[in-house]
MIPA-798827 format. One record per atom (N, C-alpha, C, O): residue in one letter; x, y, z. Coordinates in steps of 0.05 Angstrom, whole numbers, padded with zeros to 5 digits, always signed. Example, Ala and Ser with C-alpha at 12.3 -4.5 7.8 and 13.67 -1.06 7.14 Angstrom:
2
a+00264-00114+00156 a+00246-00090+00156 a+00264-00066+00156 a+00285-00066+00169 s+00257-00045+00142 s+00273-00021+00143 s+00258+00001+00157 s+00268+00023+00161 
//
This chain:
275
m-00046-00090+00222 m-00065-00108+00236 m-00078-00128+00217 m-00089-00119+00196 f-00077-00153+00223 f-00090-00174+00207 f-00118-00178+00218 f-00122-00188+00240 e-00138-00171+00202 e-00166-00172+00211 e-00177-00200+00210 e-00173-00215+00190 t-00192-00208+00230 t-00205-00234+00230 t-00235-00228+00228 t-00248-00218+00246 i-00246-00235+00205 i-00274-00232+00198 i-00286-00259+00193 i-00274-00276+00180 v-00310-00263+00203 v-00323-00289+00200 v-00348-00287+00182 v-00365-00270+00187 a-00350-00303+00162 a-00374-00305+00145 a-00393-00323+00160 a-00390-00348+00160 i-00413-00312+00173 i-00430-00327+00191 i-00450-00344+00177 i-00460-00338+00155 v-00457-00367+00190 v-00478-00384+00180 v-00505-00371+00185 v-00507-00353+00202 t-00525-00381+00172 t-00553-00374+00179 t-00565-00398+00193 t-00569-00419+00181 p-00570-00395+00219 p-00580-00418+00234 p-00610-00422+00229 p-00625-00403+00226 f-00618-00447+00228 f-00646-00454+00223 f-00657-00471+00246 f-00643-00487+00258 t-00683-00468+00252 t-00696-00485+00271 t-00703-00512+00258 t-00698-00515+00234 h-00714-00530+00273 h-00721-00556+00262 h-00745-00554+00243 h-00751-00572+00228 d-00759-00530+00245 d-00781-00525+00226 d-00772-00509+00202 d-00788-00500+00186 n-00745-00507+00199 n-00733-00494+00175 n-00737-00464+00175 n-00737-00451+00153 l-00742-00452+00198 l-00745-00423+00200 l-00718-00411+00209 l-00701-00425+00220 i-00715-00385+00206 i-00691-00371+00216 i-00691-00372+00246 i-00711-00365+00259 d-00669-00382+00258 d-00667-00384+00287 d-00652-00360+00298 d-00628-00359+00299 f-00668-00340+00305 f-00656-00314+00314 f-00643-00317+00341 f-00623-00303+00347 e-00653-00335+00358 e-00639-00339+00384 e-00611-00350+00380 e-00592-00342+00394 a-00609-00369+00362 a-00582-00380+00355 a-00564-00359+00343 a-00540-00358+00348 l-00576-00342+00327 l-00561-00320+00314 l-00549-00302+00335 l-00526-00293+00332 i-00563-00296+00356 i-00553-00280+00378 i-00529-00295+00392 i-00509-00283+00398 r-00532-00321+00397 r-00511-00337+00409 r-00485-00335+00392 r-00463-00332+00402 i-00489-00339+00366 i-00466-00339+00348 i-00452-00312+00348 i-00428-00310+00351 i-00467-00290+00346 i-00456-00264+00346 i-00442-00258+00372 i-00419-00247+00373 d-00455-00264+00395 d-00443-00259+00421 d-00416-00274+00424 d-00397-00263+00434 n-00416-00299+00415 n-00392-00315+00417 n-00369-00303+00400 n-00346-00304+00409 l-00375-00293+00377 l-00355-00281+00360 l-00344-00256+00372 l-00320-00251+00373 i-00362-00239+00383 i-00353-00214+00395 i-00336-00219+00420 i-00315-00207+00424 e-00345-00238+00436 e-00330-00245+00461 e-00303-00256+00455 e-00285-00253+00472 n-00299-00268+00432 n-00273-00280+00425 n-00256-00262+00408 n-00235-00270+00399 g-00265-00237+00404 g-00247-00217+00393 g-00245-00215+00362 g-00226-00204+00352 v-00265-00226+00348 v-00264-00222+00319 v-00269-00193+00312 v-00281-00178+00327 d-00260-00185+00289 d-00262-00157+00280 d-00288-00151+00265 d-00296-00128+00263 g-00300-00172+00254 g-00324-00166+00238 g-00338-00192+00229 g-00327-00214+00232 i-00361-00188+00217 i-00376-00211+00206 i-00386-00204+00178 i-00391-00181+00172 v-00389-00225+00162 v-00403-00223+00136 v-00429-00238+00140 v-00430-00260+00149 v-00451-00225+00132 v-00478-00235+00134 v-00489-00242+00107 v-00487-00226+00088 l-00499-00267+00104 l-00511-00276+00079 l-00492-00276+00055 l-00498-00267+00033 g-00468-00287+00061 g-00450-00296+00039 g-00458-00324+00033 g-00479-00334+00040 s-00440-00338+00018 s-00446-00366+00011 s-00448-00384+00036 s-00464-00402+00037 t-00432-00378+00057 t-00434-00393+00082 t-00461-00389+00096 t-00470-00406+00110 g-00473-00367+00091 g-00500-00361+00102 g-00522-00372+00086 g-00546-00365+00090 e-00516-00390+00066 e-00536-00403+00049 e-00555-00382+00036 e-00579-00385+00035 c-00542-00361+00026 c-00558-00338+00015 c-00577-00346-00008 c-00598-00334-00011 s-00569-00367-00023 s-00586-00374-00046 s-00612-00388-00037 s-00631-00390-00053 s-00614-00396-00012 s-00638-00409-00002 s-00655-00391+00016 s-00675-00399+00028 i-00647-00365+00017 i-00660-00346+00034 i-00680-00329+00017 i-00672-00318-00003 s-00704-00327+00026 s-00724-00310+00012 s-00717-00280+00016 s-00702-00273+00034 d-00729-00264-00001 d-00724-00235+00001 d-00734-00224+00028 d-00720-00207+00040 d-00756-00233+00037 d-00767-00224+00063 d-00748-00232+00085 d-00743-00217+00104 e-00738-00257+00084 e-00720-00266+00105 e-00694-00250+00104 e-00683-00243+00124 r-00685-00245+00080 r-00660-00229+00077 r-00662-00202+00090 r-00645-00194+00105 n-00684-00188+00085 n-00688-00162+00097 n-00689-00164+00127 n-00678-00147+00141 l-00703-00184+00138 l-00705-00188+00167 l-00677-00193+00179 l-00670-00182+00200 i-00661-00210+00166 i-00634-00216+00176 i-00617-00191+00175 i-00603-00186+00194 y-00617-00177+00153 y-00601-00152+00151 y-00608-00133+00175 y-00590-00124+00188 q-00634-00129+00179 q-00642-00110+00199 q-00635-00120+00227 q-00625-00105+00244 f-00640-00146+00232 f-00636-00158+00258 f-00606-00157+00266 f-00599-00148+00288 v-00589-00166+00248 v-00561-00168+00255 v-00548-00140+00259 v-00534-00136+00278 t-00554-00121+00241 t-00542-00095+00244 t-00551-00081+00269 t-00536-00067+00283 k-00577-00084+00276 k-00587-00072+00301 k-00575-00086+00325 k-00568-00072+00345 y-00573-00112+00325 y-00562-00126+00348 y-00533-00120+00352 y-00524-00116+00375 v-00517-00121+00331 v-00488-00115+00333 v-00484-00087+00343 v-00467-00081+00360 n-00499-00068+00331 n-00499-00040+00341 n-00471-00028+00341 n-00462-00016+00360 c-00456-00033+00319 c-00430-00021+00314 c-00408-00031+00333 c-00387-00019+00335 r-00413-00054+00347 r-00392-00065+00364 r-00369-00077+00348 r-00346-00076+00356 i-00375-00089+00325 i-00356-00099+00305 i-00366-00091+00277 i-00388-00082+00274 k-00349-00096+00258 k-00357-00090+00230 k-00379-00109+00221 k-00378-00133+00228 v-00398-00099+00206 v-00418-00116+00194 v-00417-00111+00164 v-00422-00089+00154 i-00412-00133+00149 i-00411-00132+00120 i-00434-00148+00109 i-00436-00172+00116 l-00451-00137+00093 l-00474-00151+00083 l-00469-00162+00055 l-00462-00146+00037 g-00474-00188+00051 g-00472-00200+00025 g-00497-00192+00009 g-00519-00196+00017 v-00492-00181-00015 v-00514-00171-00032 v-00513-00183-00060 v-00530-00176-00076 g-00494-00199-00066 g-00490-00208-00094 g-00509-00229-00103 g-00520-00244-00086 s-00514-00231-00129 s-00530-00252-00141 s-00520-00255-00170 s-00499-00244-00177 n-00535-00270-00186 n-00527-00272-00214 n-00545-00255-00232 n-00547-00259-00256 s-00559-00236-00219 s-00577-00218-00233 s-00572-00189-00224 s-00570-00184-00200 y-00569-00171-00243 y-00564-00143-00237 y-00588-00132-00220 y-00583-00119-00200 e-00612-00138-00229 e-00636-00127-00215 e-00638-00137-00186 e-00644-00122-00168 k-00632-00163-00182 k-00633-00174-00154 k-00611-00161-00137 k-00615-00154-00114 t-00587-00158-00149 t-00565-00147-00133 t-00572-00118-00125 t-00567-00111-00102 i-00583-00103-00143 i-00591-00075-00136 i-00613-00076-00115 i-00613-00059-00096 k-00632-00094-00117 k-00653-00097-00097 k-00641-00103-00069 k-00649-00091-00049 y-00621-00121-00068 y-00609-00127-00042 y-00592-00104-00032 y-00591-00100-00007 i-00580-00089-00050 i-00565-00066-00041 i-00583-00045-00029 i-00577-00033-00008 k-00606-00041-00040 k-00625-00021-00029 k-00635-00030-00002 k-00639-00013+00016 m-00639-00057+00002 m-00645-00067+00029 m-00623-00060+00048 m-00627-00050+00070 a-00598-00065+00040 a-00575-00061+00057 a-00571-00032+00064 a-00561-00025+00086 e-00577-00014+00045 e-00574+00014+00050 e-00592+00025+00071 e-00588+00047+00082 n-00613+00010+00078 n-00631+00018+00100 n-00622+00008+00127 n-00637+00008+00146 t-00597-00001+00129 t-00585-00010+00154 t-00560+00007+00160 t-00552+00024+00143 n-00548+00003+00183 n-00523+00017+00189 n-00499-00001+00185 n-00479+00001+00200 c-00500-00019+00165 c-00477-00036+00159 c-00453-00020+00151 c-00455+00003+00143 d-00430-00032+00153 d-00405-00019+00146 d-00399-00020+00117 d-00389+00000+00105 s-00405-00042+00104 s-00398-00045+00076 s-00414-00068+00064 s-00428-00083+00078 l-00412-00071+00037 l-00425-00092+00023 l-00405-00111+00010 l-00383-00103+00003 l-00412-00136+00009 l-00396-00156-00005 l-00411-00165-00030 l-00434-00174-00029 i-00398-00161-00053 i-00411-00166-00079 i-00396-00187-00094 i-00374-00182-00104 v-00407-00211-00096 v-00394-00233-00110 v-00398-00230-00140 v-00417-00217-00149 t-00380-00243-00155 t-00383-00243-00184 t-00408-00260-00191 t-00415-00279-00176 p-00422-00253-00212 p-00447-00268-00219 p-00442-00297-00224 p-00425-00304-00241 y-00456-00314-00210 y-00451-00343-00212 y-00468-00355-00234 y-00488-00344-00242 y-00460-00378-00244 y-00474-00394-00264 y-00472-00383-00292 y-00467-00399-00311 v-00475-00357-00296 v-00476-00346-00323 v-00448-00343-00335 v-00445-00341-00359 c-00428-00341-00318 c-00399-00341-00327 c-00393-00318-00347 c-00384-00324-00369 p-00397-00293-00340 p-00391-00272-00358 p-00361-00269-00362 p-00345-00278-00345 n-00353-00257-00385 n-00324-00251-00389 n-00317-00225-00375 n-00334-00213-00362 q-00292-00216-00379 q-00283-00192-00364 q-00299-00167-00373 q-00305-00150-00357 a-00306-00166-00399 a-00322-00143-00408 a-00349-00142-00394 a-00359-00121-00387 g-00361-00166-00392 g-00387-00167-00378 g-00384-00160-00348 g-00401-00146-00338 l-00363-00170-00335 l-00359-00163-00307 l-00354-00134-00303 l-00364-00122-00284 i-00339-00121-00321 i-00334-00093-00319 i-00360-00077-00321 i-00366-00059-00305 a-00376-00084-00341 a-00402-00070-00345 a-00420-00074-00321 a-00433-00055-00312 y-00421-00098-00311 y-00438-00105-00289 y-00430-00090-00264 y-00447-00077-00251 f-00405-00091-00256 f-00396-00078-00232 f-00396-00047-00235 f-00402-00033-00215 n-00390-00037-00259 n-00391-00008-00262 n-00419+00003-00256 n-00422+00023-00243 k-00439-00012-00266 k-00466-00002-00262 k-00475-00005-00233 k-00488+00013-00222 i-00467-00027-00220 i-00474-00031-00192 i-00461-00010-00175 i-00474+00002-00158 l-00435-00007-00178 l-00419+00011-00161 l-00428+00040-00164 l-00425+00056-00146 s-00439+00047-00188 s-00449+00074-00193 s-00476+00079-00180 s-00485+00101-00179 n-00488+00057-00170 n-00515+00060-00159 n-00516+00056-00129 n-00538+00051-00118 t-00493+00058-00116 t-00493+00057-00086 t-00471+00075-00076 t-00449+00076-00088 g-00476+00087-00054 g-00455+00103-00040 g-00441+00087-00019 g-00422+00097-00006 k-00450+00062-00014 k-00438+00045+00006 k-00410+00035-00002 k-00405+00031-00026 d-00392+00032+00017 d-00367+00019+00012 d-00372-00010+00003 d-00389-00023+00014 c-00356-00019-00017 c-00361-00045-00028 c-00335-00062-00029 c-00313-00052-00035 i-00338-00087-00021 i-00316-00107-00024 i-00324-00126-00046 i-00345-00139-00045 l-00307-00128-00066 l-00311-00147-00088 l-00304-00175-00078 l-00290-00179-00058 y-00315-00195-00092 y-00312-00223-00082 y-00307-00242-00105 y-00325-00245-00123 n-00284-00254-00105 n-00277-00275-00125 n-00278-00302-00112 n-00265-00307-00092 v-00294-00320-00123 v-00295-00348-00114 v-00302-00365-00138 v-00325-00374-00142 k-00282-00369-00155 k-00286-00382-00181 k-00298-00409-00180 k-00314-00417-00197 k-00292-00425-00159 k-00302-00452-00157 k-00332-00453-00154 k-00345-00472-00160 r-00344-00431-00143 r-00373-00429-00141 r-00385-00414-00164 r-00408-00420-00171 c-00371-00395-00175 c-00383-00377-00195 c-00376-00383-00224 c-00390-00376-00242 g-00353-00396-00228 g-00345-00401-00255 g-00330-00379-00269 g-00322-00381-00292 c-00327-00356-00255 c-00313-00333-00266 c-00300-00318-00243 c-00307-00322-00220 e-00281-00301-00249 e-00269-00283-00229 e-00259-00258-00242 e-00253-00257-00265 l-00258-00237-00225 l-00247-00212-00234 l-00217-00214-00235 l-00203-00220-00215 e-00205-00209-00259 e-00176-00209-00262 e-00165-00184-00249 e-00179-00164-00246 p-00139-00184-00242 p-00127-00161-00229 p-00130-00135-00244 p-00136-00114-00232 e-00128-00136-00271 e-00131-00112-00287 e-00160-00101-00285 e-00164-00076-00285 t-00179-00119-00283 t-00207-00111-00280 t-00211-00098-00252 t-00225-00078-00250 v-00201-00111-00231 v-00203-00099-00205 v-00191-00071-00204 v-00203-00053-00192 e-00168-00068-00216 e-00154-00042-00216 e-00171-00021-00230 e-00173+00002-00221 s-00184-00029-00252 s-00200-00009-00267 s-00224-00001-00250 s-00233+00022-00251 l-00236-00019-00235 l-00259-00013-00218 l-00250+00006-00195 l-00266+00023-00187 i-00227+00001-00184 i-00217+00019-00163 i-00213+00047-00173 i-00221+00067-00160 v-00201+00049-00197 v-00196+00076-00209 v-00222+00091-00214 v-00223+00115-00210 n-00243+00077-00222 n-00267+00090-00230 n-00288+00093-00208 n-00308+00107-00212 h-00283+00080-00185 h-00304+00080-00164 h-00290+00083-00137 h-00276+00065-00128 d-00295+00105-00123 d-00283+00110-00097 d-00293+00091-00076 d-00280+00088-00055 n-00316+00078-00080 n-00328+00061-00060 n-00318+00032-00061 n-00328+00015-00046 v-00299+00026-00079 v-00287-00001-00079 v-00265+00000-00058 v-00244+00013-00062 i-00269-00015-00036 i-00249-00013-00014 i-00234-00039-00010 i-00215-00040+00005 g-00242-00061-00024 g-00227-00086-00020 g-00236-00108-00038 g-00255-00105-00054 l-00223-00131-00035 l-00228-00155-00050 l-00226-00179-00031 l-00206-00182-00017 k-00246-00196-00031 k-00244-00222-00018 k-00236-00242-00040 k-00251-00246-00059 q-00212-00253-00037 q-00201-00271-00057 q-00201-00299-00047 q-00185-00307-00030 a-00221-00315-00057 a-00224-00343-00049 a-00216-00362-00071 a-00228-00383-00074 c-00195-00354-00086 c-00186-00370-00108 c-00156-00373-00107 c-00143-00380-00127 g-00143-00368-00084 g-00114-00368-00084 g-00103-00345-00100 g-00115-00323-00100 r-00082-00349-00114 r-00070-00329-00132 r-00065-00302-00118 r-00068-00281-00131 y-00059-00302-00093 y-00056-00277-00078 y-00036-00258-00090 y-00040-00234-00091 n-00014-00269-00099 n+00008-00252-00110 n-00002-00235-00133 n+00009-00214-00138 d-00021-00245-00148 d-00031-00230-00171 d-00045-00204-00163 d-00047-00186-00179 y-00054-00203-00138 y-00069-00180-00128 y-00054-00163-00108 y-00063-00141-00101 i-00031-00173-00099 i-00015-00158-00079 i-00006-00131-00090 i-00006-00111-00075 n+00001-00130-00115 n+00010-00105-00127 n-00011-00083-00126 n-00005-00059-00125 i-00036-00091-00127 i-00058-00072-00126 i-00058-00058-00099 i-00062-00034-00097 c-00053-00074-00078 c-00052-00062-00051 c-00028-00043-00049 c-00031-00022-00035 n-00006-00049-00061 n+00017-00031-00060 n+00011-00005-00075 n+00022+00016-00069 k-00005-00007-00096 k-00011+00017-00113 k-00033+00034-00100 k-00032+00058-00102 f-00053+00021-00088 f-00075+00035-00076 f-00075+00029-00046 f-00086+00008-00038 t-00064+00046-00030 t-00058+00040-00002 t-00083+00036+00015 t-00082+00024+00036 n-00106+00046+00006 n-00131+00043+00022 n-00146+00018+00014 n-00168+00012+00025 f-00136+00003-00006 f-00149-00021-00015 f-00141-00045+00002 f-00117-00049+00007 k-00160-00061+00010 k-00155-00084+00028 k-00159-00110+00014 k-00180-00114+00001 l-00140-00128+00016 l-00142-00155+00004 l-00146-00175+00026 l-00129-00178+00044 y-00169-00190+00025 y-00175-00210+00045 y-00174-00238+00033 y-00182-00242+00010 s-00163-00256+00048 s-00164-00284+00040 s-00192-00295+00046 s-00204-00290+00066 g-00202-00311+00027 g-00227-00326+00031 g-00223-00355+00034 g-00241-00371+00032 d-00198-00363+00039 d-00190-00391+00041 d-00178-00397+00068 d-00156-00389+00074 d-00194-00410+00085 d-00184-00416+00112 d-00157-00431+00112 d-00140-00425+00128 n-00154-00450+00094 n-00130-00466+00094 n-00105-00450+00086 n-00082-00458+00091 l-00109-00426+00074 l-00086-00409+00066 l-00083-00385+00085 l-00070-00365+00077 l-00095-00386+00108 l-00094-00363+00127 l-00065-00355+00133 l-00059-00331+00132 l-00048-00374+00139 l-00021-00367+00146 l-00005-00356+00123 l+00011-00338+00126 e-00011-00366+00099 e+00002-00354+00075 e-00007-00325+00072 e+00009-00308+00065 a-00033-00320+00076 a-00043-00293+00073 a-00030-00274+00093 a-00023-00252+00087 r-00027-00284+00118 r-00015-00267+00138 r+00014-00261+00131 r+00024-00239+00135 n+00028-00282+00121 n+00056-00278+00115 n+00061-00259+00091 n+00082-00248+00088 l+00040-00257+00074 l+00041-00238+00051 l+00033-00210+00059 l+00031-00193+00042 n+00027-00206+00084 n+00018-00180+00094 n-00009-00171+00082 n-00013-00148+00077 m-00026-00191+00076 m-00053-00184+00068 m-00068-00173+00091 m-00058-00173+00114 h-00092-00162+00086 h-00105-00147+00107 h-00121-00164+00127 h-00128-00155+00149 g-00127-00189+00118 g-00142-00206+00137 g-00154-00230+00124 g-00148-00237+00101 i-00171-00244+00139 i-00184-00268+00130 i-00214-00264+00134 i-00223-00253+00153 i-00230-00274+00114 i-00259-00277+00117 i-00264-00307+00119 i-00262-00321+00099 s-00269-00316+00143 s-00267-00345+00150 s-00293-00359+00153 s-00313-00346+00160 v-00293-00385+00148 v-00315-00402+00155 v-00311-00416+00182 v-00329-00417+00199 i-00287-00426+00186 i-00282-00442+00211 i-00285-00425+00236 i-00289-00435+00258 g-00282-00398+00233 g-00285-00380+00255 g-00313-00381+00268 g-00316-00373+00291 n-00333-00391+00253 n-00360-00394+00265 n-00359-00412+00290 n-00373-00406+00310 a-00343-00433+00290 a-00341-00451+00312 a-00316-00447+00329 a-00316-00454+00353 y-00296-00435+00317 y-00270-00432+00331 y-00259-00403+00329 y-00237-00399+00319 p-00275-00384+00339 p-00266-00356+00335 p-00241-00349+00351 p-00224-00335+00342 g-00240-00359+00376 g-00216-00353+00392 g-00191-00365+00380 g-00170-00351+00379 e-00193-00389+00370 e-00170-00402+00356 e-00163-00387+00331 e-00139-00384+00324 l-00183-00377+00316 l-00178-00362+00292 l-00162-00336+00298 l-00143-00330+00284 v-00170-00322+00319 v-00156-00298+00326 v-00127-00304+00335 v-00108-00290+00328 e-00124-00326+00350 e-00098-00333+00361 e-00079-00342+00339 e-00055-00340+00341 l-00090-00353+00317 l-00073-00364+00295 l-00054-00343+00284 l-00032-00350+00276 q-00063-00318+00283 q-00045-00298+00271 q-00020-00293+00288 q-00001-00281+00279 y-00021-00303+00313 y+00002-00300+00331 y+00018-00325+00334 y+00043-00325+00335 n+00004-00348+00335 n+00019-00373+00341 n+00026-00389+00316 n+00043-00406+00316 g+00012-00383+00293 g+00019-00396+00268 g+00017-00426+00269 g+00034-00440+00257 d-00003-00437+00282 d-00006-00466+00286 d-00017-00480+00261 d-00041-00485+00259 k+00001-00485+00242 k-00008-00496+00216 k-00019-00525+00220 k-00038-00532+00205 e-00009-00540+00238 e-00018-00567+00242 e-00048-00567+00251 e-00064-00582+00241 w-00054-00549+00270 w-00082-00547+00279 w-00100-00537+00256 w-00122-00548+00251 l-00091-00517+00241 l-00107-00506+00219 l-00112-00528+00198 l-00135-00530+00189 d-00092-00543+00191 d-00096-00564+00170 d-00115-00585+00180 d-00132-00595+00165 k-00114-00592+00205 k-00131-00613+00217 k-00160-00603+00216 k-00178-00618+00208 i-00165-00578+00225 i-00192-00567+00225 i-00204-00565+00197 i-00226-00573+00192 c-00188-00554+00179 c-00198-00550+00151 c-00204-00577+00138 c-00224-00580+00124 k-00188-00597+00143 k-00192-00623+00131 k-00219-00635+00141 k-00234-00647+00126 a-00224-00632+00167 a-00249-00643+00178 a-00273-00628+00169 a-00294-00640+00163 i-00272-00601+00169 i-00295-00585+00163 i-00302-00585+00133 i-00325-00588+00126 y-00281-00583+00117 y-00286-00581+00088 y-00288-00609+00074 y-00288-00611+00050 k-00289-00630+00090 k-00295-00656+00079 k-00324-00656+00068 k-00331-00673+00051 y-00340-00638+00078 y-00369-00637+00071 y-00375-00610+00057 y-00360-00591+00061 p-00396-00609+00042 p-00404-00584+00028 p-00409-00562+00049 p-00423-00567+00069 s-00398-00539+00045 s-00402-00517+00063 s-00430-00505+00060 s-00439-00502+00038 p-00443-00499+00083 p-00434-00499+00110 p-00442-00523+00127 p-00444-00521+00152 t-00446-00546+00115 t-00455-00569+00131 t-00434-00578+00151 t-00442-00585+00174 g-00409-00577+00144 g-00388-00585+00163 g-00386-00566+00187 g-00385-00575+00209 i-00386-00540+00181 i-00383-00521+00203 i-00408-00521+00221 i-00406-00517+00245 k-00431-00525+00209 k-00455-00526+00226 k-00455-00551+00244 k-00465-00551+00266 g-00443-00573+00234 g-00440-00596+00251 g-00423-00590+00275 g-00429-00599+00297 a-00400-00576+00270 a-00383-00569+00292 a-00396-00549+00311 a-00392-00551+00335 m-00413-00532+00300 m-00427-00512+00317 m-00449-00525+00334 m-00453-00517+00357 e-00462-00546+00323 e-00481-00560+00340 e-00467-00574+00363 e-00478-00574+00385 a-00444-00586+00358 a-00429-00599+00379 a-00421-00579+00401 a-00418-00587+00424 k-00418-00553+00394 k-00412-00533+00413 k-00437-00518+00423 k-00435-00498+00437 e-00460-00528+00416 e-00486-00517+00425 e-00490-00488+00417 e-00502-00472+00432 l-00480-00481+00393 l-00484-00454+00383 l-00508-00452+00365 l-00523-00432+00365 c-00513-00473+00349 c-00537-00474+00332 c-00541-00503+00324 c-00524-00520+00329 s-00563-00508+00310 s-00569-00535+00300 s-00552-00541+00275 s-00541-00523+00263 r-00551-00566+00268 r-00538-00574+00243 r-00555-00568+00218 r-00545-00573+00196 n-00579-00559+00222 n-00598-00558+00200 n-00589-00539+00177 n-00580-00517+00181 v-00592-00550+00153 v-00587-00534+00128 v-00611-00537+00110 v-00628-00555+00115 r-00613-00521+00090 r-00635-00522+00071 r-00626-00536+00046 r-00603-00534+00037 l-00645-00551+00034 l-00640-00564+00008 l-00631-00544-00013 l-00640-00521-00013 p-00612-00552-00031 p-00604-00580-00036 p-00581-00590-00018 p-00571-00612-00023 l-00574-00576+00003 l-00555-00587+00022 l-00570-00605+00041 l-00594-00603+00045 v-00556-00625+00052 v-00568-00642+00073 v-00550-00642+00097 v-00526-00640+00095 s-00563-00643+00120 s-00549-00641+00146 s-00531-00666+00151 s-00537-00688+00141 l-00510-00662+00166 l-00494-00685+00174 l-00509-00703+00193 l-00527-00695+00207 n-00502-00729+00192 n-00514-00748+00211 n-00498-00748+00237 n-00477-00736+00239 d-00508-00763+00256 d-00495-00764+00283 d-00466-00774+00282 d-00449-00763+00296 n-00461-00794+00265 n-00434-00805+00263 n-00415-00784+00252 n-00392-00782+00261 e-00424-00769+00232 e-00407-00749+00220 e-00401-00726+00239 e-00379-00716+00240 i-00421-00718+00255 i-00416-00697+00275 i-00397-00707+00297 i-00380-00693+00306 s-00400-00732+00305 s-00382-00744+00325 s-00354-00745+00315 s-00335-00740+00330 e-00351-00751+00289 e-00324-00751+00278 e-00311-00724+00278 e-00288-00721+00285 i-00326-00703+00270 i-00316-00676+00271 i-00309-00668+00299 i-00288-00656+00304 q-00326-00675+00318 q-00322-00667+00346 q-00296-00681+00357 q-00282-00669+00372 s-00292-00706+00349 s-00268-00720+00359 s-00242-00709+00347 s-00222-00709+00361 i-00244-00699+00323 i-00220-00687+00310 i-00215-00658+00319 i-00193-00650+00323 c-00237-00643+00323 c-00236-00615+00327 c-00242-00606+00355 c-00249-00583+00360 h-00239-00624+00375 h-00245-00617+00402 h-00227-00594+00413 h-00230-00586+00436 
//
């Protein structure tokens, strides 16, 4: 089974507060359209602009509202060991299914640093953990040998979200460790991931097009996928997808600085392409 998981946006009101009513609409729409799970407060959720108090509220709200109807994966990563542990402890007070832990951004540690960092984190939680490579945002990534060493030493490593391409470098790990799941983090490479028998996609475009995302694994409509990705990723994420979501009346286009919201013309362009 190819899992369709959506990294959800964090909707904001016009007063720049968390829009919990919109969050309910988003979650309901995803469940109704058959997605298998959601990631909360990943990069698509603008996690870097969320306060610790807001983070805890969102963790609690989403896990209670979903109530085990689909998988809930909580993003807990940062570029600080202490902050990551703090976020993990928040997450452990929910009934989430697993944690998503990104490589530390900005500081660009080498493999020795990543091994030390993740060894210490993984030893301090009993929750299942999905590692996360996104080099274009973080400046570093876990190499396959590093991922394998973490799997060997920690039973709670259950998967990797790979948003850097290079899927073939990690496929052998799945063959060696049958319970390990490899997820694509690249919407534009969804069909490649499916054809490689990866375990699923953790998607951005699914926020606005969940039914289409689920259907893609069956119809393989590359033309549609390329058109949507080109329109949405023309802008810094998640500004493009929030523009599409406003057009579908799921949430506002509002983002927090240093991102800026799309203007009316940009949203109209997305809507005309992605109707």
